[in-house]
TIVOVEX-407887 format. One line per 2 residues: number of its first residue (from 0); their letters; for each residue x, y, z of C-alpha. Coordinates in pm, whole numbers, always signed. Example, Ala and Ser with C-alpha at 12.3 -4.5 7.8 and 13.67 -1.06 7.14 Angstrom:
BEGIN
0> AS> +1230 -450 +780 ~ +1367 -106 +714
This chain:
BEGIN
0> MS> -3569 -105 +3542 ~ -3236 -281 +3405
2> DL> -2966 -12 +3385 ~ -2920 -147 +3024
4> HH> -3251 +51 +2928 ~ -3074 +375 +3059
6> PL> -2885 +621 +2783 ~ -2524 +647 +2846
8> PV> -2430 +949 +3083 ~ -2327 +1242 +2897
10> PA> -1955 +1354 +2957 ~ -1938 +1709 +3154
12> AD> -1831 +1971 +2930 ~ -1528 +2005 +3152
14> QH> -1411 +1617 +3120 ~ -1033 +1609 +3039
16> WN> -878 +1312 +2870 ~ -524 +1443 +2882
18> LD> -527 +1446 +2497 ~ -203 +1581 +2450
20> AI> -8 +1384 +2644 ~ -159 +1093 +2496
22> VA> -132 +1197 +2123 ~ +244 +1259 +2218
24> EL> +311 +923 +2359 ~ +141 +756 +2060
26> RQ> +363 +979 +1828 ~ +665 +817 +1993
28> AR> +532 +494 +1994 ~ +526 +537 +1596
30> LR> +874 +653 +1594 ~ +1019 +372 +1782
32> WR> +807 +139 +1536 ~ +942 +301 +1212
34> GA> +1261 +339 +1353 ~ +1293 -10 +1434
36> HG> +1196 -105 +1070 ~ +1413 +180 +888
38> RL> +1110 +393 +808 ~ +1192 +708 +1005
40> RE> +1181 +941 +679 ~ +896 +1167 +682
42> LR> +532 +1065 +547 ~ +372 +1271 +332
44> AR> +86 +1049 +277 ~ -92 +718 +327
46> EL> +209 +452 +201 ~ -4 +111 +218
48> PS> -289 -21 +41 ~ -650 +61 +166
50> RE> -846 -258 +278 ~ -1170 -55 +288
52> AL> -1074 +66 -80 ~ -1006 -311 -182
54> AQ> -1323 -437 -47 ~ -1524 -138 -271
56> IV> -1327 -281 -572 ~ -1387 -616 -507
58> QA> -1769 -588 -488 ~ -1785 -358 -811
60> LC> -1591 -650 -971 ~ -1816 -919 -845
62> GT> -2084 -687 -1015 ~ -1915 -683 -1348
64> LF> -1864 -1027 -1339 ~ -2241 -1135 -1248
66> PM> -2423 -779 -1300 ~ -2810 -914 -1319
68> RL> -2722 -1129 -985 ~ -2453 -914 -798
70> GP> -2510 -564 -942 ~ -2729 -325 -856
72> PD> -3101 -379 -788 ~ -3230 -132 -1037
74> LR> -3008 -292 -1327 ~ -3208 -333 -1632
76> DE> -3092 -593 -1950 ~ -3066 -293 -2167
78> SE> -2796 -104 -2003 ~ -2635 -432 -1855
80> DY> -2306 -369 -2099 ~ -2302 -5 -1997
82> YV> -2323 -90 -1643 ~ -2058 -351 -1692
84> GH> -1832 -80 -1890 ~ -1883 +187 -1650
86> TL> -1810 +20 -1324 ~ -1541 -187 -1465
88> DA> -1353 +136 -1557 ~ -1389 +296 -1219
90> AL> -1287 -44 -1034 ~ -976 -60 -1247
92> NA> -876 +284 -1200 ~ -947 +258 -817
94> LL> -731 -92 -854 ~ -474 +99 -1009
96> AQ> -419 +362 -762 ~ -383 +55 -497
98> VR> -134 -140 -712 ~ +91 +180 -723
100> LE> +91 +192 -342 ~ +206 -150 -327
102> LA> +483 -137 -604 ~ +625 +199 -411
104> YQ> +610 +2 -102 ~ +788 -312 -250
106> AR> +1047 -69 -371 ~ +1130 +102 -27
108> QL> +1148 -236 +107 ~ +1407 -392 -128
110> GR> +1582 -75 -144 ~ +1495 -33 -532
112> DS> +1432 +258 -796 ~ +1054 +311 -797
114> AR> +1059 +511 -1100 ~ +931 +226 -1297
116> AE> +622 +190 -1072 ~ +372 +374 -1269
118> AD> +418 +164 -1591 ~ +461 -154 -1420
120> AV> +134 -95 -1218 ~ -49 +13 -1553
122> DI> +93 -336 -1699 ~ -20 -515 -1412
124> VR> -393 -375 -1410 ~ -431 -424 -1810
126> RF> -323 -798 -1744 ~ -558 -832 -1455
128> AA> -855 -699 -1670 ~ -747 -916 -1963
130> GL> -819 -1238 -1742 ~ -1158 -1142 -1607
132> PG> -1365 -1351 -1889 ~ -1154 -1625 -1776
134> IR> -1211 -1586 -1399 ~ -1589 -1585 -1498
136> GL> -1549 -1874 -1674 ~ -1381 -2052 -1368
138> LD> -1634 -1918 -1133 ~ -1953 -2070 -1362
140> SD> -1781 -2405 -1323 ~ -1739 -2339 -948
142> VV> -2133 -2261 -924 ~ -2225 -2537 -1116
144> AA> -2038 -2782 -900 ~ -2190 -2615 -608
146> FQ> -2524 -2690 -750 ~ -2467 -3038 -867
148> GD> -2284 -3149 -523 ~ -2548 -3006 -297
150> PA> -2877 -3149 -291 ~ -3041 -2871 -88
152> AR> -2959 -2605 -365 ~ -3250 -2536 -567
154> SV> -3089 -2311 -851 ~ -2753 -2212 -939
156> DE> -2899 -1846 -868 ~ -2935 -1930 -498
158> VL> -2561 -2093 -489 ~ -2420 -1755 -637
160> LC> -2645 -1524 -389 ~ -2621 -1742 -89
162> YP> -2354 -1981 -59 ~ -2044 -1844 +138
164> GV> -1807 -2114 -32 ~ -1903 -1934 -338
166> VA> -1822 -1598 -210 ~ -1498 -1713 -55
168> VT> -1398 -1889 -393 ~ -1519 -1552 -607
170> HH> -1252 -1377 -380 ~ -988 -1620 -429
172> RL> -1019 -1615 -812 ~ -958 -1247 -789
174> AH> -690 -1270 -547 ~ -488 -1539 -685
176> SL> -460 -1320 -1053 ~ -313 -1042 -831
178> YA> -84 -1248 -644 ~ +83 -1422 -970
180> LG> +90 -1075 -1112 ~ +301 -960 -825
182> VP> +100 -781 -592 ~ +48 -1005 -301
184> LL> -43 -784 -45 ~ -311 -677 -196
186> AR> -401 -1043 -300 ~ -391 -1147 +82
188> MV> -591 -837 +164 ~ -848 -961 -88
190> AE> -838 -1286 +77 ~ -882 -1154 +424
192> IA> -1179 -976 +340 ~ -1328 -1307 +245
194> HG> -1205 -1476 +554 ~ -1358 -1222 +764
196> ET> -1737 -1260 +585 ~ -1696 -1622 +544
198> GI> -1460 -1785 +796 ~ -1317 -1966 +509
200> DI> -928 -1911 +491 ~ -762 -1953 +143
202> HP> -423 -1819 +79 ~ -407 -1645 -277
204> GA> -140 -1834 -369 ~ -325 -2167 -367
206> RI> -377 -2284 -698 ~ -734 -2430 -744
208> GP> -869 -2606 -1030 ~ -1217 -2550 -1206
210> GF> -1508 -2699 -1058 ~ -1465 -2628 -683
212> FI> -1710 -2650 -402 ~ -1697 -2567 -69
214> DH> -2002 -2683 +97 ~ -2087 -2510 +452
216> GT> -1742 -2400 +464 ~ -1667 -2223 +821
218> GV> -1314 -2319 +927 ~ -1174 -2436 +597
220> VI> -791 -2361 +572 ~ -602 -2366 +233
222> GE> -221 -2294 +232 ~ -22 -2096 +36
224> TA> +140 -2363 -179 ~ -166 -2607 -183
226> VI> -254 -2721 -534 ~ -597 -2843 -606
228> GA> -723 -3027 -914 ~ -1051 -3004 -1089
230> RV> -1398 -3084 -946 ~ -1271 -3117 -605
232> RL> -1519 -3088 -328 ~ -1460 -2998 +47
234> YQ> -1648 -2967 +357 ~ -1648 -2750 +663
236> AV> -1318 -2733 +899 ~ -1100 -2901 +631
238> TL> -733 -2829 +644 ~ -479 -2848 +377
240> GA> -193 -2729 +602 ~ +218 -2763 +613
242> KR> +321 -3035 +858 ~ +649 -2850 +910
244> FE> +832 -2529 +855 ~ +1170 -2528 +706
246> VD> +1433 -2283 +857 ~ +1569 -2063 +609
248> AE> +1951 -2201 +542 ~ +2102 -1853 +523
250> SD> +1956 -1676 +803 ~ +2146 -1626 +1145
252> SG> +1815 -1576 +1339 ~ +1630 -1906 +1257
254> AL> +1377 -1737 +1030 ~ +1144 -1957 +841
256> AK> +1223 -2009 +481 ~ +969 -1832 +240
258> GQ> +767 -1999 -74 ~ +884 -2376 -6
260> PR> +626 -2629 -94 ~ +479 -2736 +208
262> HP> +100 -2780 +135 ~ -91 -3099 -23
264> IV> -120 -3153 -365 ~ -510 -3274 -416
266> ED> -582 -3439 -755 ~ -896 -3422 -973
268> DV> -1230 -3533 -826 ~ -1160 -3557 -477
270> VI> -1405 -3513 -185 ~ -1295 -3443 +174
272> YA> -1526 -3434 +451 ~ -1584 -3229 +737
274> GA> -1277 -3174 +989 ~ -1035 -3358 +772
276> TI> -653 -3232 +857 ~ -419 -3291 +566
278> LG> -57 -3186 +632 ~ +245 -3143 +424
280> RI> +360 -3195 +74 ~ +176 -3517 +7
282> TI> -51 -3638 -286 ~ -414 -3727 -258
284> GR> -450 -3926 -561 ~ -736 -3872 -798
286> GS> -1073 -3996 -728 ~ -1008 -4056 -345
288> VI> -1243 -3990 -73 ~ -1114 -3857 +247
290> GG> -1360 -3936 +550 ~ -1426 -3681 +830
292> NV> -1214 -3610 +1097 ~ -927 -3788 +929
294> WL> -565 -3679 +1013 ~ -341 -3738 +723
296> TR> +19 -3693 +686 ~ +106 -3947 +399
298> SV> +25 -3974 +41 ~ -269 -4218 -94
300> PP> -303 -4341 -423 ~ -594 -4288 -674
302> GS> -938 -4410 -585 ~ -860 -4420 -210
304> NV> -1110 -4440 +53 ~ -951 -4350 +372
306> TQ> -1130 -4356 +689 ~ -1022 -4304 +1055
308> AN> -1078 -4671 +1089 ~ -870 -4779 +775
310> LL> -595 -4559 +892 ~ -572 -4783 +1189
312> RE> -567 -5106 +998 ~ -394 -5027 +669
314> PL> -26 -4869 +551 ~ -66 -4602 +333
316> TP> +180 -4487 +85 ~ +497 -4310 +228
318> SP> +508 -3918 +119 ~ +761 -3816 -115
320> SP> +1070 -3669 +14 ~ +1102 -3293 -22
322> ST> +1346 -3318 -307 ~ +1128 -3515 -520
324> AA> +797 -3367 -434 ~ +593 -3150 -696
326> A> +633 -2743 -704
């Protein structure tokens, strides 16, 4: 019989792992890290948000957005509003605790007084909550776009329950709201929860219009400063990335500049097929179709049909200079 079928051996009662020395060495490693990053003060509690807590919050928020589909299996129509109100209250209070942690962290990083963190945290969560009906409206348009854009889809319910692209876009709509409200770490954590689940990597800073559909989705990458219009459709392994990274002019260490527009602008009604790579602050004109496996670093005018073959034959419109590119 194969050894795979035998149970793991039980350690002897006197097995010794030299744990005291390992724990001490790990503490020294932590102290070296904290010293290198100016964090040698005593830590009395966790100082950063929790990915596990955020995953539970997002799951609850999805249930409140689509209660009869993503809520609990025993939910009934007559108790729908009660469930939404009760779950939303718990989720928002849990989110408030995570926002407090990020704002306190930001204050420490920037050397600012954290006295206003509590009031700012409440304001952020209040504004986030007020934006949820608008997020539901955007998600409705995304679900309809997925249903209409995929001949294999039999219903909008199938799309909502089964499509990884819809999962990723749902997380993005929530993450982008948090990003815009000034808690980018929480936003990035929400985005990475979806990335790990779906293989679709959307930075929460990306601005995406209504009716957005990612078909299949695995390997899609959308960068922080990408701007995507209405009714855009992407297929698997599409990259909307940066062509180059600018160096911070004020940095002596050659650090990269942060927040510079460096990702594509995709206008309304564009379709980008599988494996296409679009790099830099270029514009894909309205109604264009970008073929599979195209490598594109120059702008194309509205109504373009770009394939590998016509890239070799025809010159394209040059990309705008950094000084004239849209923000």
